[in-house]
C-alpha positions as CSV (number, residue, x, y, z in Angstrom):
1,X,125.3,127.1,162.0
2,X,126.6,123.9,164.1
3,X,124.2,121.8,162.5
4,X,124.2,123.2,158.7
5,X,126.1,120.1,157.4
6,X,124.1,118.0,159.3
7,X,120.5,119.4,158.0
8,X,122.2,119.0,154.6
9,X,123.0,115.6,154.9
10,X,119.7,114.7,156.3
11,X,118.2,116.1,153.2
12,X,120.6,113.7,151.0
13,X,119.6,110.9,153.4
14,X,116.0,111.5,152.8
15,X,115.6,112.5,149.4
16,X,117.7,109.1,148.5
17,X,115.6,107.3,150.8
18,X,112.8,108.5,148.7
19,X,114.2,108.0,145.4
20,X,114.8,104.7,146.0
21,X,111.6,103.1,147.5
22,X,110.4,105.0,144.2
23,X,112.8,102.9,142.0
24,X,111.6,100.0,144.2
25,X,107.9,100.6,143.4
26,X,108.5,101.1,139.7
27,X,110.8,97.8,140.0
28,X,107.6,96.1,140.9
29,X,105.0,97.2,138.8
30,X,103.4,99.6,141.3
31,X,102.9,103.6,139.9
32,X,105.5,106.3,140.7
33,X,104.8,108.8,143.5
34,X,106.4,111.3,140.7
35,X,104.4,110.7,137.6
36,X,101.5,108.6,136.3
37,X,101.3,104.7,136.0
38,X,102.6,103.2,133.5
39,X,100.0,101.5,131.2
40,X,99.1,97.8,132.2
41,X,98.8,95.5,129.4
42,X,95.3,93.3,130.1
43,X,95.1,90.1,130.0
44,X,92.8,89.5,127.1
45,X,92.5,85.6,125.8
46,X,92.1,85.3,122.1
47,X,94.0,88.6,120.6
48,X,94.8,88.6,117.3
49,X,98.2,88.4,116.5
50,X,99.4,91.6,113.9
51,X,96.9,94.3,115.2
52,X,97.1,97.5,113.7
53,X,98.8,99.6,110.5
54,X,100.6,102.7,110.5
55,X,97.1,105.4,110.7
56,X,97.3,107.9,108.1
57,X,97.5,110.7,111.2
58,X,101.1,108.7,112.5
59,X,102.1,109.8,109.0
60,X,101.9,113.3,107.9
61,X,102.1,114.0,104.1
62,X,101.9,110.3,103.5
63,X,98.9,108.4,101.7
64,X,99.3,105.4,104.4
65,X,95.7,103.5,104.9
66,X,94.1,104.6,107.9
67,X,92.9,101.2,109.1
68,X,93.9,100.0,112.3
69,X,92.7,96.7,112.6
70,X,93.4,93.8,110.4
71,X,90.7,92.1,108.2
72,X,88.3,89.7,109.6
73,X,89.7,87.0,107.2
74,X,93.6,88.0,108.0
75,X,92.7,88.1,111.6
76,X,92.0,84.5,112.0
77,X,94.6,83.0,110.3
78,X,97.5,82.3,112.9
79,X,100.6,81.7,110.4
80,X,103.1,79.3,110.5
81,X,105.8,79.4,112.9
82,X,109.3,79.4,111.5
83,X,112.5,78.7,113.9
84,X,115.9,80.2,112.9
85,X,119.0,79.4,114.6
86,X,122.0,81.3,114.1
87,X,125.2,81.1,116.7
88,X,124.0,84.6,118.5
89,X,120.4,84.2,117.9
90,X,116.8,82.0,117.9
91,X,114.8,83.9,115.7
92,X,111.2,82.9,115.2
93,X,109.6,84.0,111.9
94,X,105.7,84.1,111.1
95,X,104.4,83.4,107.8
96,X,101.4,85.7,108.6
97,X,103.1,89.3,107.7
98,X,106.9,87.6,107.8
99,X,106.6,89.2,111.6
100,X,109.9,88.6,113.7
101,X,107.7,87.5,116.7
102,X,110.1,86.2,119.1
103,X,114.1,86.1,119.5
104,X,116.2,84.7,121.8
105,X,120.0,85.7,122.8
106,X,121.7,82.5,123.7
107,X,124.9,84.1,124.9
108,X,122.8,86.1,127.7
109,X,121.2,83.7,130.5
110,X,118.9,84.5,133.1
111,X,117.4,82.8,135.8
112,X,114.8,83.1,138.7
113,X,116.6,85.5,141.4
114,X,116.5,83.1,145.2
115,X,114.7,84.6,147.6
116,X,116.8,87.6,149.7
117,X,117.2,84.9,152.8
118,X,118.2,81.9,150.8
119,X,122.0,81.5,151.2
120,X,121.3,81.8,155.0
121,X,118.3,79.3,154.8
122,X,120.5,77.1,152.7
123,X,123.5,78.0,155.0
124,X,121.6,76.7,158.2
125,X,120.3,73.4,156.3
126,X,116.9,74.9,156.6
127,X,116.1,74.6,153.2
128,X,117.9,72.6,150.4
129,X,119.9,74.4,148.0
130,X,119.2,74.1,144.4
131,X,121.1,74.8,140.8
132,X,118.8,77.4,139.7
133,X,117.8,76.9,136.3
134,X,119.4,79.3,133.6
135,X,117.6,80.0,129.6
136,X,118.7,82.7,127.0
137,X,117.1,86.2,128.0
138,X,114.2,86.4,125.4
139,X,113.9,90.1,123.8
140,X,111.3,89.7,121.4
141,X,108.3,87.8,122.0
142,X,104.6,87.9,120.4
143,X,103.1,85.8,123.3
144,X,104.6,87.3,126.4
145,X,105.5,91.1,125.9
146,X,103.8,91.2,122.9
147,X,107.0,92.3,121.2
148,X,107.5,91.8,118.0
149,X,109.5,93.6,115.0
150,X,107.3,93.8,111.8
151,X,107.1,95.3,107.8
152,X,104.7,95.9,105.4
153,X,103.5,97.9,102.4
154,X,101.2,100.6,102.0
155,X,99.4,102.1,99.2
156,X,97.8,100.6,95.8
157,X,94.2,101.1,95.3
158,X,92.1,101.2,99.2
159,X,95.2,100.5,100.5
160,X,95.3,96.6,98.9
161,X,99.2,96.4,99.0
162,X,100.7,93.0,101.5
163,X,101.1,94.2,105.4
164,X,102.0,92.6,108.2
165,X,98.4,90.8,107.9
166,X,98.6,89.0,104.9
167,X,100.1,85.5,105.0
168,X,103.1,84.3,103.2
169,X,105.1,81.5,101.8
170,X,108.2,80.6,102.9
171,X,110.5,79.7,99.8
172,X,113.6,78.4,101.5
173,X,114.6,75.4,103.2
174,X,117.4,76.0,105.4
175,X,117.0,76.8,109.0
176,X,119.9,76.8,110.9
177,X,123.4,78.5,110.3
178,X,125.9,75.2,109.6
179,X,129.1,74.8,110.2
180,X,131.8,76.5,108.5
181,X,128.9,78.5,106.9
182,X,129.0,82.8,107.5
183,X,125.1,83.5,106.0
184,X,121.7,82.3,106.3
185,X,118.8,83.3,103.9
186,X,115.1,83.0,104.1
187,X,113.0,83.8,102.0
188,X,108.9,84.8,101.9
189,X,106.7,85.9,99.3
190,X,103.2,87.0,99.2
191,X,100.4,86.0,96.7
192,X,99.1,88.7,94.6
193,X,97.5,91.2,96.4
194,X,96.6,94.6,94.9
195,X,98.6,93.8,91.8
196,X,101.8,93.7,93.7
197,X,103.8,90.7,95.1
198,X,106.2,91.4,97.9
199,X,108.8,89.3,98.7
200,X,110.7,89.7,101.8
201,X,114.5,88.5,102.3
202,X,115.9,87.7,105.6
203,X,119.9,87.3,106.1
204,X,121.1,85.9,109.3
205,X,125.1,86.3,109.9
206,X,127.6,84.5,112.0
207,X,128.3,86.4,115.2
208,X,125.8,89.2,114.2
209,X,123.4,90.8,116.0
210,X,121.9,92.6,113.0
211,X,119.4,90.8,110.8
212,X,119.3,92.4,106.8
213,X,116.0,92.5,105.6
214,X,115.1,92.7,101.9
215,X,112.3,94.0,100.4
216,X,111.1,93.1,96.8
217,X,107.9,94.6,95.1
218,X,107.1,92.9,92.0
219,X,104.3,94.7,90.0
220,X,102.5,92.2,88.3
221,X,99.4,94.4,87.3
222,X,98.3,96.4,84.9
223,X,99.1,99.9,85.9
224,X,101.7,101.5,87.4
225,X,101.9,101.5,91.7
226,X,103.8,103.9,94.4
227,X,104.1,101.8,97.3
228,X,105.5,102.7,100.5
229,X,107.7,100.0,102.8
230,X,107.1,100.6,106.7
231,X,109.1,99.0,109.2
232,X,107.7,99.1,112.7
233,X,108.4,97.7,116.4
234,X,105.8,96.8,118.4
235,X,105.1,95.9,122.2
236,X,103.2,96.7,125.2
237,X,104.6,98.6,128.2
238,X,105.7,95.6,130.2
239,X,109.1,96.0,131.4
240,X,111.6,93.4,129.8
241,X,114.0,90.9,131.2
242,X,117.6,92.8,133.2
243,X,115.6,95.3,135.2
244,X,117.5,95.8,138.7
245,X,115.9,96.9,142.0
246,X,115.9,100.3,143.4
247,X,116.4,101.5,139.6
248,X,114.6,102.2,137.1
249,X,116.4,102.4,133.3
250,X,114.6,104.0,130.2
251,X,111.9,101.4,129.0
252,X,110.0,102.8,125.7
253,X,110.3,104.1,122.1
254,X,113.1,106.2,120.6
255,X,114.3,107.9,117.6
256,X,117.4,109.5,116.1
257,X,117.6,111.9,113.4
258,X,120.9,114.5,112.7
259,X,118.9,117.1,113.5
260,X,116.9,116.3,116.1
261,X,119.5,113.5,118.1
262,X,118.3,111.3,120.5
263,X,114.8,111.2,121.7
264,X,113.4,108.9,123.9
265,X,109.0,108.7,124.2
266,X,107.3,107.7,127.2
267,X,104.8,105.6,127.2
268,X,102.3,107.6,129.3
269,X,103.3,110.8,126.3
270,X,101.8,108.3,123.6
271,X,98.8,107.8,125.8
272,X,98.3,111.6,126.7
273,X,98.8,112.3,122.8
274,X,102.0,114.4,123.6
275,X,105.1,113.5,121.8
276,X,106.6,115.9,119.9
277,X,109.8,114.3,117.5
278,X,110.7,115.0,114.1
279,X,108.1,113.2,112.0
280,X,110.7,113.8,108.5
281,X,113.7,113.1,107.4
282,X,116.4,111.9,105.0
283,X,118.3,109.9,107.6
284,X,118.1,107.9,111.0
285,X,116.7,105.3,112.7
286,X,113.8,104.0,115.5
287,X,114.2,101.6,119.0
288,X,113.1,99.9,121.3
289,X,115.2,100.7,124.2
290,X,115.0,98.4,127.9
291,X,117.3,97.8,130.6
292,X,120.7,95.9,128.9
293,X,119.3,95.3,125.4
294,X,117.4,97.0,122.8
295,X,116.0,96.4,118.9
296,X,116.2,98.9,116.1
297,X,115.0,99.4,112.6
298,X,118.1,100.8,110.9
299,X,118.2,102.1,107.2
300,X,121.9,104.5,107.2
301,X,121.5,105.4,103.1
302,X,120.3,108.8,102.4
303,X,116.8,108.8,101.4
304,X,113.5,110.9,102.7
305,X,111.3,109.0,105.3
306,X,108.6,109.6,107.7
307,X,108.8,108.6,111.6
308,X,105.7,107.4,113.5
309,X,104.8,106.5,117.4
310,X,101.5,105.8,117.7
311,X,99.0,103.5,120.0
312,X,98.0,100.6,118.1
313,X,94.3,100.8,118.1
314,X,92.4,97.7,119.2
315,X,95.5,95.9,120.6
316,X,95.0,93.5,123.4
317,X,96.9,93.9,125.3
318,X,98.1,97.7,124.7
319,X,101.2,97.9,122.6
320,X,102.6,101.0,120.9
321,X,104.2,101.6,117.4
322,X,107.7,103.6,116.4
323,X,108.2,103.2,113.0
324,X,109.4,104.7,109.6
325,X,107.8,104.5,106.3
326,X,109.9,105.3,103.0
327,X,108.0,106.3,99.4
328,X,109.3,104.4,96.6
329,X,109.3,105.5,93.2
330,X,106.9,104.2,91.0
331,X,107.3,100.8,89.8
332,X,106.1,99.8,86.5
333,X,103.6,97.3,85.6
334,X,106.1,94.2,85.1
335,X,108.7,95.5,87.1
336,X,110.3,95.2,90.5
337,X,111.6,97.7,93.3
338,X,114.1,96.9,96.2
339,X,114.7,98.3,99.4
340,X,117.0,97.1,102.0
341,X,116.9,97.5,105.8
342,X,118.8,96.2,109.0
343,X,117.0,94.9,112.0
344,X,119.3,95.0,115.1
345,X,118.3,92.7,118.1
346,X,120.5,92.3,120.9
347,X,122.5,93.7,124.0
348,X,124.0,97.3,124.3
349,X,127.6,97.2,123.6
350,X,128.3,100.8,123.5
351,X,131.1,100.3,120.6
352,X,129.3,98.1,118.6
353,X,126.5,100.1,118.5
354,X,128.0,103.2,117.4
355,X,129.6,101.1,114.7
356,X,126.2,100.2,113.2
357,X,124.2,103.6,112.7
358,X,125.4,107.1,114.4
359,X,124.3,107.9,117.7
360,X,122.4,104.1,118.2
361,X,125.3,104.1,121.1
362,X,122.7,106.2,122.5
363,X,120.4,103.3,123.7
364,X,122.2,102.9,126.4
365,X,120.7,104.6,129.1
366,X,122.7,106.6,131.4
367,X,120.1,109.2,133.1
368,X,120.7,112.6,133.2
369,X,124.5,111.9,133.6
370,X,125.2,110.9,130.7
371,X,127.8,114.0,130.2
372,X,130.3,112.2,133.2
373,X,128.9,108.3,132.7
374,X,130.4,108.6,128.3
375,X,133.9,109.3,129.6
376,X,134.0,107.1,133.1
377,X,132.9,104.3,130.8
378,X,135.5,104.6,128.2
379,X,137.5,104.9,131.3
380,X,136.1,101.5,132.7
381,X,136.7,99.9,129.5
382,X,140.4,100.8,129.1
383,X,141.0,99.5,132.6
384,X,139.3,95.9,131.6
385,X,141.5,95.5,128.8
386,X,144.4,95.9,130.8
387,X,143.3,94.2,133.9
388,X,140.8,91.2,131.9
389,X,138.2,91.3,134.5
390,X,135.2,94.3,135.0
391,X,135.4,93.6,139.4
392,X,139.4,94.7,139.1
393,X,138.5,97.4,136.9
394,X,136.2,98.7,139.2
395,X,138.1,98.9,141.7
396,X,141.1,100.5,139.7
397,X,138.8,103.3,138.4
398,X,137.9,104.0,142.3
399,X,141.2,104.3,143.3
400,X,141.9,106.8,140.4
401,X,139.1,109.0,140.6
402,X,140.4,109.0,144.4
403,X,143.5,110.2,143.6
404,X,141.8,112.7,141.1
405,X,139.8,113.8,144.2
406,X,142.5,113.6,146.5
407,X,142.9,116.7,147.4
408,X,139.1,118.2,147.4
409,X,138.8,114.6,149.8
410,X,141.3,116.3,152.2
411,X,139.9,119.9,152.4
412,X,136.7,118.0,153.9
413,X,138.3,115.0,155.8
414,X,140.5,118.2,157.6
415,X,137.2,120.0,158.5
416,X,135.6,116.9,159.8
417,X,138.9,116.4,161.7
418,X,139.2,119.7,163.4
419,X,135.2,119.6,163.9
420,X,136.1,116.2,166.0
421,X,138.8,117.8,167.8
422,X,136.8,120.6,168.9
423,X,134.1,118.3,169.8
424,X,134.4,117.8,173.9
425,X,135.2,121.9,174.0
426,X,131.5,122.5,171.8
427,X,129.6,120.0,174.2
428,X,130.7,121.2,177.5
429,X,129.6,124.6,176.5
430,X,126.5,123.7,175.2
431,X,125.9,121.9,178.7
432,X,127.1,125.1,180.6
433,X,124.7,127.1,178.3
434,X,122.1,124.8,177.7
435,X,119.3,127.1,178.7
436,X,120.5,130.0,177.1
437,X,120.3,129.0,173.5
438,X,121.4,132.4,171.9
439,X,124.5,133.0,173.8
440,X,125.4,129.0,173.3
441,X,124.8,129.9,169.4
442,X,127.3,132.9,170.1
443,X,130.1,131.1,171.7
444,X,129.6,128.6,169.1
445,X,130.6,130.7,166.7
446,X,133.3,132.2,168.6
447,X,134.9,128.9,169.0
448,X,134.7,127.8,165.6
449,X,136.3,131.0,164.7
450,X,139.0,130.8,167.2
451,X,140.0,127.3,166.1
452,X,139.5,128.0,162.6
453,X,136.7,125.5,161.9
454,X,134.1,125.7,158.9
455,X,131.0,123.6,159.9
456,X,130.2,123.0,156.3
457,X,133.6,122.4,154.7
458,X,132.8,118.8,155.0
459,X,130.2,119.1,152.7
460,X,131.2,121.1,150.0
461,X,133.7,118.5,148.4
462,X,131.3,115.8,148.8
463,X,128.6,117.5,147.1
464,X,131.0,118.8,144.3
465,X,131.9,114.9,143.8
466,X,128.6,113.6,143.8
467,X,127.8,114.2,140.2
468,X,130.7,111.9,139.2
469,X,130.0,109.4,141.6
470,X,126.5,109.0,140.4
471,X,127.5,108.8,136.8
472,X,129.6,106.0,137.9
473,X,126.9,104.7,139.4
474,X,124.7,104.7,136.1
475,X,127.9,103.2,134.4
476,X,127.6,100.1,136.4
477,X,124.0,100.0,136.4
478,X,123.4,100.2,132.6
479,X,126.6,98.3,131.6
480,X,125.4,94.9,130.1
481,X,129.3,93.7,129.7
482,X,128.8,93.3,133.6
483,X,126.1,90.7,133.1
484,X,127.4,87.4,134.0
485,X,130.9,88.9,134.7
486,X,132.5,87.2,137.7
487,X,134.8,88.9,139.8
488,X,136.2,86.5,142.8
489,X,135.4,83.5,144.3
490,X,131.6,83.2,145.1
491,X,130.8,86.8,142.8
492,X,130.0,84.7,139.7
493,X,128.0,87.7,138.3
494,X,128.6,91.6,139.2
495,X,125.1,92.4,137.8
496,X,123.3,90.0,140.4
497,X,123.0,90.3,144.3
498,X,126.1,88.8,146.0
499,X,124.6,85.5,146.9
500,X,125.9,85.4,150.6
501,X,125.7,88.8,151.4
502,X,129.6,88.9,152.0
503,X,129.7,92.4,150.3
504,X,126.9,94.1,152.0
505,X,128.2,93.0,155.1
506,X,131.3,94.8,154.6
507,X,130.1,97.6,153.6
508,X,127.5,98.0,156.5
509,X,130.8,97.8,158.8
510,X,132.7,99.9,156.8
511,X,129.7,102.5,157.1
512,X,129.6,102.6,160.8
513,X,133.4,102.7,160.9
514,X,133.5,106.0,159.4
515,X,130.9,107.2,161.5
516,X,133.1,106.4,164.8
517,X,135.7,108.6,162.6
518,X,133.8,111.5,162.0
519,X,133.2,114.2,164.8
520,X,130.1,113.3,167.2
521,X,127.1,115.7,167.2
522,X,126.5,117.7,170.0
523,X,122.8,116.4,170.4
524,X,122.2,113.0,171.3
525,X,119.0,112.2,169.2
526,X,121.6,113.0,166.4
527,X,124.3,111.1,166.9
528,X,122.2,107.9,167.2
529,X,120.4,109.0,164.2
530,X,124.3,109.2,163.1
531,X,124.7,105.6,163.3
532,X,121.4,104.5,162.2
533,X,121.7,106.1,159.1
534,X,124.3,103.4,157.3
535,X,122.2,101.0,158.8
536,X,119.3,102.0,156.9
537,X,121.8,102.3,153.5
538,X,123.0,99.2,153.8
539,X,119.7,97.3,154.1
540,X,119.3,98.4,150.7
541,X,122.8,97.3,149.2
542,X,121.5,94.0,150.0
543,X,119.6,93.7,146.9
544,X,121.7,95.6,144.7
545,X,124.0,94.4,141.5
546,X,127.2,93.5,143.4
547,X,129.4,95.2,140.7
548,X,127.8,98.5,142.9
549,X,128.1,97.2,145.8
550,X,131.6,97.1,145.9
551,X,132.4,100.1,144.0
552,X,130.5,101.6,147.2
553,X,133.0,99.2,149.6
554,X,136.2,100.6,148.3
555,X,135.3,103.7,148.1
556,X,134.5,103.6,151.9
557,X,137.8,102.1,152.4
558,X,139.7,104.5,151.0
559,X,137.7,107.3,152.2
560,X,138.5,105.4,155.8
561,X,142.2,105.4,154.8
562,X,142.5,109.0,154.1
563,X,140.7,110.2,157.2
564,X,142.7,108.3,159.5
565,X,145.5,109.3,157.7
566,X,144.6,113.2,158.2
567,X,143.3,112.5,161.7
568,X,147.1,111.4,162.5
569,X,148.7,114.4,160.9
570,X,146.2,117.1,162.8
571,X,146.7,115.1,166.3
572,X,143.3,114.2,166.2
573,X,142.2,111.0,168.7
574,X,140.4,108.3,166.4
């Protein structure tokens, strides 16, 4: 009984190390210990852009073309890159299919992480301190991640309607949102194909991460045509920008309908053909999700649509597609059908996402603790609105949690204080009965009974609070507002590690002080390990985002203060 509490702590400690190591492996591109490795893109030179159309098998009940590779003539064509610039987006469109092939976010900068020991080497003059160049985050990128947004038409005779392999012509001149202007339009037109001309108009608005896409299907033939408009996001399994050490937020396709709600699809499930989604609905959207950022095709009007998630056959590197197909009414000769969609490409700002489409805020990955993380983020956001700084908001949130759990923590610390008070008596008894283990156990139970000490009393309150603190951990991990947010002095980015390791060192010191306050295990080996545990954990914190380290440090300081106060109340020597 005496070692139950420490046994539980050892289990938690061991599992934490295993999970942290697994997260580190996945962050560095190695396979997880708990699942098959995600497919890695193969470096194949000369791969044709825009390979693959939505397949008939992926479109239940549709008349979509079953082709998966571009025609030879189209595959040999590269198209012209059209660069569009607004105040929040730098977008590259390609005249081959009118694809969105690259999107930069100038308000979100990134740069190479300095080495772990660079600040120390620079401080002693061994290594020269250089400014780290920062560049905008690149979200969509057909060259690097093979990540692009595509639209096109299905149907017609032999599937000959214009699609994302059709070379188009730009018929508008503006390329940059001018001062004083609120909207920029870019119009592309396809040649006649299958009796149809396809006109695609992109609308870019000031301060908006949503790009409007208007489809016009002009029937220039002699027979009626029933076209299908598809929108899709295509990307490789490569993890995008914004990842964090020891963590693994979701990367991959996601879908939403009112009936099925939010569904994430793992790349490995697509490989194994184990994707189970609602394939038809009159509402919903599709997205590609990664840490901090997302892209999504939105269509909020009630209209029938078919969803698909598949692997693009014949593409190199390996690519995965998620999209929707809309069947339009028959278009008579000489008539025009029009449809409008929206393409979101930007940060996972929860409140703004919720305003764009039902459930879109769910792309922000809170892991399995979403039910607790969402209200915690709401509270954190309110504190930030009052304090004006995310660092102080984190501190205020930890203080509020400590107040909420004060009496629960007090129960745990009283149990620890009593354990510490009877420690000398237990140690003397163990020395006296070290050769009589059964009698020692009975005597120990008698001491605990007489002193009213519960050996596991310090563990239960901690376990009850653990989900709340893990929820807060995921809030701090997934909140894009922390990215580039300063706190105090040397902490200029709460999402990056402390450049001078001051917070991790303080956190280590506070953890060791907590060990000193706790009752000393009677077993000398256990006593040594209790000192090693915080050191092992602290090593991980040297590469954690500073916002997370700040959270743990403040939590430790408040725990020490409460435990110290309770020890004094009970007359226990610290």
